[in-house]
C-alpha positions, 0 to 999 in steps of 0.5 A, spaced: 374 431 437 371 426 443 377 424 446 379 432 446 373 432 450 376 427 455 383 430 456 380 437 458 382 434 464 389 432 462 389 439 459 387 443 467 393 441 469 397 443 464 395 449 463 395 450 471 402 449 471 404 453 466 400 458 469 403 458 475 409 457 474 415 454 477 416 460 483 409 460 485 408 452 485 415 451 489 411 456 493 405 453 495 408 445 494 414 446 498 412 447 505 411 442 511 404 441 510 405 439 503 410 435 506 404 431 511 400 429 506 405 427 501 407 422 507 400 420 508 398 418 501 405 414 499 404 410 506 397 409 503 399 406 497 405 404 500 401 399 505 395 399 502 397 396 495 401 390 498 396 388 504 391 389 498 395 384 493 395 379 499 388 378 501 387 378 493 391 373 491 391 369 497 383 369 497 382 367 489 388 362 491 384 359 496 377 357 492 381 355 485 386 352 488 385 349 494 379 344 497 377 349 502 370 348 505 364 351 502 369 355 496 362 356 492 360 360 496 366 364 499 369 365 491 362 370 491 363 373 497 370 375 496 367 379 490 361 383 495 365 388 498 365 392 492 358 392 493 359 397 499 362 403 496 368 405 500 365 412 503 359 407 506 363 401 509 368 408 513 361 410 515 359 403 517 366 402 521 366 410 524 359 408 527 362 402 530 368 405 533 368 412 533 375 412 535 376 408 529 381 414 525 388 417 522 392 412 517 391 405 520 383 407 520 384 409 513 388 402 511 383 398 514 377 400 509 380 402 504 384 394 504 377 392 506 373 395 500 378 395 494 381 389 495 376 384 491 378 388 485 385 384 485 381 378 487 378 377 481 383 378 475 387 374 479 382 369 480 381 369 472 388 368 471 388 362 475 382 359 473 385 361 465 393 357 468 394 350 464 395 345 471 400 341 466 405 345 469 403 345 476 403 338 475 410 338 471 413 341 478 410 337 483 413 331 479 419 335 480 418 335 486 417 342 489 412 342 494 405 346 494 408 352 495 414 352 491 409 350 486 404 358 489 411 362 488 414 358 482 409 356 478 403 359 479 405 367 482 410 367 476 403 367 471 400 371 475 403 377 475 399 382 468 393 380 473 395 382 480 399 389 477 393 391 474 389 390 480 394 393 484 394 399 480 386 400 480 387 400 487 392 405 488 389 410 484 382 408 488 386 409 494 390 416 491 382 419 488 379 415 494 375 422 498 369 420 503 373 415 506 379 418 508 375 424 509 370 420 514 376 417 518 379 425 519 385 422 515 389 427 511 390 425 504 392 429 497 385 428 495 381 430 502 386 436 502 384 439 495 377 439 496 378 443 503 382 448 499 377 448 493 371 449 498 375 455 501 378 458 495 374 457 490 380 453 485 384 457 487 392 456 486 392 452 492 388 447 490 391 447 482 398 446 485 395 440 490 392 438 484 398 438 480 402 434 485 397 429 486 397 427 478 405 427 478 403 421 482 399 418 478 403 418 473 407 416 477 405 409 478 402 408 471 410 408 469 411 404 475 406 399 473 409 399 466 415 397 468 414 391 472 409 389 467 415 388 462 414 384 456 413 378 458 408 373 454 404 369 458 398 365 453 399 358 452 398 355 445 393 350 445 388 349 450 392 346 455 391 340 460 383 338 458 382 336 465 381 340 472 387 342 476 387 337 483 386 341 489 390 341 494 388 338 500 388 343 506 389 338 512 389 341 519 390 348 516 382 348 513 380 350 520 384 355 519 383 358 512 376 357 513 376 362 521 381 367 516 376 367 510 370 368 515 375 373 518 376 377 513 368 377 509 366 379 516 370 386 517 369 388 510 361 387 509 357 384 517 360 390 520 359 396 515 352 393 513 350 390 521 352 399 522 347 400 517 341 395 518 342 399 526 341 406 524 336 404 519 332 400 525 332 408 527 331 412 522 326 417 521 320 416 516 321 422 513 327 420 511 324 415 506 320 421 502 327 424 501 330 417 499 325 417 493 327 424 490 335 422 491 335 415 487 331 418 481 335 424 481 340 419 481 338 415 476 337 421 471 344 422 472 346 416 471 343 414 465 345 421 462 352 419 463 351 411 461 348 413 454 354 419 453 358 414 456 356 409 451 356 413 445 363 417 445 366 410 447 362 406 441 367 410 435 373 409 439 372 401 441 370 401 432 376 404 430 381 400 436 377 393 433 376 394 426 381 399 423 388 398 429 392 403 428 397 409 432 390 413 431 386 408 434 392 407 439 393 414 442 385 415 442 384 409 446 389 410 451 387 418 451 381 415 455 384 410 459 389 416 461 383 422 463 380 416 467 386 415 470 386 421 474 382 422 480 375 424 480 377 431 484 382 432 478 376 432 473 371 436 477 376 442 478 378 442 470 370 442 468 369 447 473 375 451 470 374 449 463 365 451 464 367 458 467 373 460 462 369 458 456 362 458 458 360 459 464 352 458 463 353 451 463 356 451 470 354 447 475 348 444 470 347 438 469 351 438 462 358 438 467 356 432 472 354 428 466 361 430 462 365 428 468 361 421 468 363 420 462 371 423 462 371 419 469 367 412 467 369 411 459 373 405 461 368 402 463 364 402 457 370 401 452 372 395 454 365 391 454 365 395 447 371 392 445 371 385 446 364 385 443 366 388 436 372 383 437 367 377 438 363 380 431 365 377 424 366 383 419 364 377 414 357 378 416 357 385 415 360 382 408 354 378 407 349 383 407 353 389 403 353 383 397 346 383 398 344 390 397 344 392 403 348 399 405 354 400 409 351 404 415 344 400 414 348 393 415 351 395 421 344 397 424 341 391 421 347 385 423 353 388 427 348 393 432 344 387 434 349 382 436 352 388 440 347 389 444 349 385 451 356 389 450 353 395 449 348 393 456 354 391 459 358 397 459 352 402 461 350 398 466 357 399 469 357 406 468 350 408 470 353 405 478 360 406 478 356 414 476 350 413 482 356 411 487 360 417 485 360 422 491 366 427 490 365 430 482 358 431 484 358 433 490 362 440 487 359 440 480 352 438 482 346 443 480 343 447 486 338 443 489 340 437 486 340 431 491 343 425 489 343 418 493 351 419 495 351 426 497 345 426 500 348 420 504 355 424 505 351 431 507 348 426 513 353 422 515 358 427 514 353 431 520 354 425 524 347 423 523 347 416 523 341 414 523 338 420 517 344 417 513 342 409 513 337 409 508 341 412 503 347 407 505 342 401 503 340 404 496 347 406 494 349 397 496 343 395 493 345 399 486 352 396 487 350 389 487 348 388 479 354 391 477 359 386 482 354 381 479 357 383 472 365 383 474 364 376 477 361 372 471 367 376 466 372 374 471 369 368 472 367 366 464 362 360 466 359 357 473 364 355 479 366 347 478 
């Protein structure tokens, strides 16, 4: 039942396609404007994903395998751009350079905002590699670059492909950053079509194309991943890896790293601070109300996502089988759809089935659950896998009922995983823009929607306090992601 609810967006797309029929879909899709949107979106993915991969893998390799000066500082700093939502970064760049727009402006902002999504899994994968393989390659006469390309990079394939897929899905679903920079993609066009026709056929047709693009990306990632295995037997080499001395290239690596971080962090942050100093004191009063509403919706979304994810994670770990894999896969499939599709699906479903729920907090929370369910599912699944079943069996052997044994033995051990999953969902929900704009009840002002209202009206000083709060809210989530990626303190 819970998974069926998460699959509402998938059902919406299928129903829309069947209801419209091929003739009407072709009429709405096969036209010059849609061709322009397809070219823009394809270029965004084809150029943006490789650029994010190069920056992410390069940064991970620098901090993990080279003697980069101040590498501990850079290791943390390279993850910091995730604390700045993409639409806040576009606000910072557009207010600093008003002429920035179009494809290259969108690529600049998006790649700088999303390359840490490749950097973190790549860094975690590099840390897990056996340095003996690299030492053997060097002993056979391979130079440092050949060792990287022939030994290190092939073992990063799963991590890089996973990060690249996440970046690609973000590029497809991003609205605020590209709308702010006046760059048209399928997502921005769907929002405009929805606002013009109230979820009419044009928005549905564009949504079908966007979903097909998502499915193409998921299939391409699955094919590229293949069936290779990269696990090592045993603990590997017990000593830390030898770090490559950069020599004269040290200054170049440091300069490039500083330039990357300045573009990704300093420019947006400097713009926020500059406009914050000009903000009216009245804006801070409205900020308190928006923060309170954001907190309420985010906490509700986090609690509901954990409640939905817990039985799925339980089945996946304790009763693994086809049904468990199908339920888990359905949750990931639904969450891979852009937020605009999730919002449109909930609009259509609530109006058709339960009109009283339209534009209520219920639909907003439901959208957060669908969009961010994997953020709760992954930590819960990992936490359950680390709790031995033998502890529950021991409690039951002492006469404790199975349900009480789980509450008294398993649940306390699972609390850290529950907290991590809830925190990630809550912070994602606090920064969510597209679905909140479409679904929030009349009069609701979250921090993200308040920021967007001011920024889209070019009232930069009024938007600055909300931008600062959005960044502050994101810091704990980034810290959790960094801790998960490193697994231990930097050496």
